[in-house]
C-alpha positions in Angstrom: 109.1 100.4 96.4 109.3 103.8 94.8 105.8 105.8 94.4 104.8 104.5 91.3 105.6 100.7 92.3 103.3 101.5 95.3 100.8 103.0 93.3 100.2 99.7 90.9 101.1 97.2 93.6 98.2 98.5 95.9 95.3 96.0 95.9 91.6 95.7 97.5 92.5 92.8 99.7 90.0 90.2 100.6 91.4 86.5 101.2 94.9 87.4 101.7 94.9 88.3 105.5 96.8 86.2 108.0 95.2 87.7 110.9 98.8 88.2 112.5 99.0 92.0 114.7 100.0 95.1 113.2 103.3 96.2 114.6 102.4 99.4 116.7 104.6 101.7 114.9 103.9 100.1 112.0 100.0 101.2 112.5 101.4 105.0 113.7 103.1 105.3 110.3 100.1 104.5 108.2 97.8 106.5 110.1 99.9 109.4 110.3 100.3 109.2 106.5 96.6 109.5 106.4 96.4 112.2 108.7 99.0 114.2 106.4 96.7 114.2 103.5 95.5 117.6 102.2 92.2 118.8 102.9 89.5 121.6 101.9 90.5 124.8 104.0 92.9 122.3 105.8 89.6 121.3 108.1 90.9 117.8 108.4 87.3 116.6 108.5 88.5 112.8 109.1 88.5 110.5 112.1 89.8 106.8 112.5 87.8 104.5 114.5 90.2 101.2 115.2 87.8 98.4 115.5 89.4 95.4 117.2 86.4 93.9 119.2 85.4 90.4 117.6 81.7 90.9 118.6 81.4 94.5 116.6 83.5 92.8 113.7 81.1 89.9 113.4 77.9 91.9 113.6 79.3 94.1 111.2 80.1 91.1 108.9 76.8 89.7 109.4 75.2 92.9 108.2 77.6 93.1 105.1 76.6 89.1 103.7 72.8 90.4 104.3 73.7 93.1 101.7 75.6 91.1 99.6 72.5 88.7 99.2 70.3 91.7 98.5 73.0 92.6 95.4 73.2 89.1 94.1 69.2 88.9 94.1 69.7 91.8 91.6 71.5 90.2 89.0 70.8 88.2 86.2 71.9 83.9 86.4 75.7 84.8 84.6 76.6 88.2 86.6 75.4 85.9 89.8 77.6 83.3 88.9 80.3 85.5 88.4 79.4 87.3 91.5 79.0 84.2 93.9 83.3 83.3 93.3 84.0 87.1 94.3 84.9 87.4 98.0 83.5 91.0 99.3 85.1 91.4 102.8 87.8 90.1 105.0 86.2 92.0 108.0 87.3 88.7 110.6 90.3 87.8 108.8 92.0 91.0 108.9 93.9 92.1 111.8 92.2 95.3 112.3 89.2 97.3 111.2 89.5 100.9 110.3 86.7 103.2 109.9 87.2 106.4 108.4 84.5 108.7 109.0 83.6 112.6 107.7 82.7 115.4 109.9 81.2 118.1 108.0 81.1 120.3 111.0 84.9 120.4 111.3 86.3 123.5 110.7 83.2 125.3 110.4 81.5 127.8 110.1 83.9 128.9 107.2 85.8 126.2 105.5 87.9 127.9 102.9 87.3 126.6 99.5 83.8 124.4 100.2 81.4 127.3 99.7 81.1 126.5 96.2 81.5 122.7 96.2 79.6 121.2 99.0 81.5 117.6 98.7 84.8 119.1 98.8 85.3 118.1 102.3 84.0 114.3 101.5 86.8 114.5 98.7 89.4 115.1 101.4 88.3 112.2 103.2 88.8 109.9 100.4 92.4 111.6 100.1 93.3 110.3 103.4 91.9 106.8 102.5 94.1 106.9 99.5 96.9 107.7 101.8 96.4 105.2 104.5 96.0 102.7 101.8 99.5 103.6 99.9 101.5 103.7 103.0 99.9 100.2 103.9 101.0 99.2 100.9 104.7 100.2 101.3 104.7 98.5 105.0 103.3 95.3 103.2 100.0 95.3 105.0 97.0 94.8 102.9 93.9 96.6 102.6 90.1 96.2 101.7 87.6 98.7 101.3 84.3 97.4 102.7 81.2 98.8 100.4 78.4 96.4 101.2 76.6 98.2 104.0 74.2 100.6 105.2 75.4 103.7 106.7 72.9 104.1 109.5 73.4 100.5 110.5 77.5 101.2 111.0 76.5 104.4 112.8 74.6 102.8 115.3 77.2 99.9 115.5 80.0 102.3 116.4 77.5 105.1 118.1 78.7 107.8 115.3 77.3 110.7 115.7 74.6 111.7 113.3 76.2 114.6 111.8 79.1 112.4 111.0 79.3 110.1 108.0 81.0 106.7 108.0 82.9 106.9 104.5 84.7 103.5 105.1 85.4 100.3 106.9 88.8 99.4 105.6 89.9 95.7 106.8 94.0 96.3 107.5 96.8 93.9 108.2 99.4 91.5 107.2 99.0 89.6 104.1 100.0 86.4 102.7 100.9 88.2 99.5 99.2 90.8 97.2 97.6 89.3 94.1 99.5 90.5 90.6 95.8 91.0 89.4 93.0 93.0 91.0 90.2 90.2 92.2 87.7 91.6 89.9 89.8 91.5 86.8 90.8 87.8 87.9 87.3 86.8 88.1 86.0 88.4 85.1 83.8 91.1 86.6 85.3 93.9 84.6 88.5 94.9 83.1 90.6 98.4 83.9 90.1 100.7 80.8 92.9 101.8 78.9 94.2 105.4 79.8 93.1 106.4 76.3 89.6 106.0 76.7 89.4 108.1 79.6 91.3 111.0 78.2 89.8 114.1 76.7 91.4 117.5 75.4 90.2 121.1 76.1 86.3 119.8 76.1 84.7 116.5 76.8 84.6 114.2 74.2 87.3 115.5 72.3 89.7 112.7 71.7 92.6 114.6 69.9 
């Protein structure tokens, strides 16, 4: 695939994992691509925690399911019925959990470029995650970003220092296939906006 094909082929994967092991050389290439991401002041504020331990993964899965229930309880009946058909994680089905963290002290005290935008380091971590996701897609792997969790719970589960923020638990592994249509569109939760709806010219709200 060329770059544009990879960008459009990428999916947030849930139910398609096979559970097969990721070849070490493939995992190394994917992580190297993530680590090659640009970062504010070259601070490289990310770390990658590779989680294979079944008991840790089960504990995290149970927490995610509890948070799913909390979210579902806030929905009206129609939305709740739609949500009930959507799988939100593949923690146990995937080959590996990769937790990506943000260390705001990395590169301190003078992080070039962060003095006016405090979140620039966090944005850098998101760039590393995107690099990882695209590289995984090129390698034929699926990635699912789990967002139904409380940061403090994940911090305690993985012994992450208080100053370090867990940004993402990524479920990663070989998949049977990647869906042609993203899950949330397929289940009728939301559709992708046309590009024209998010374009502005010279000032916000000016459409032409």
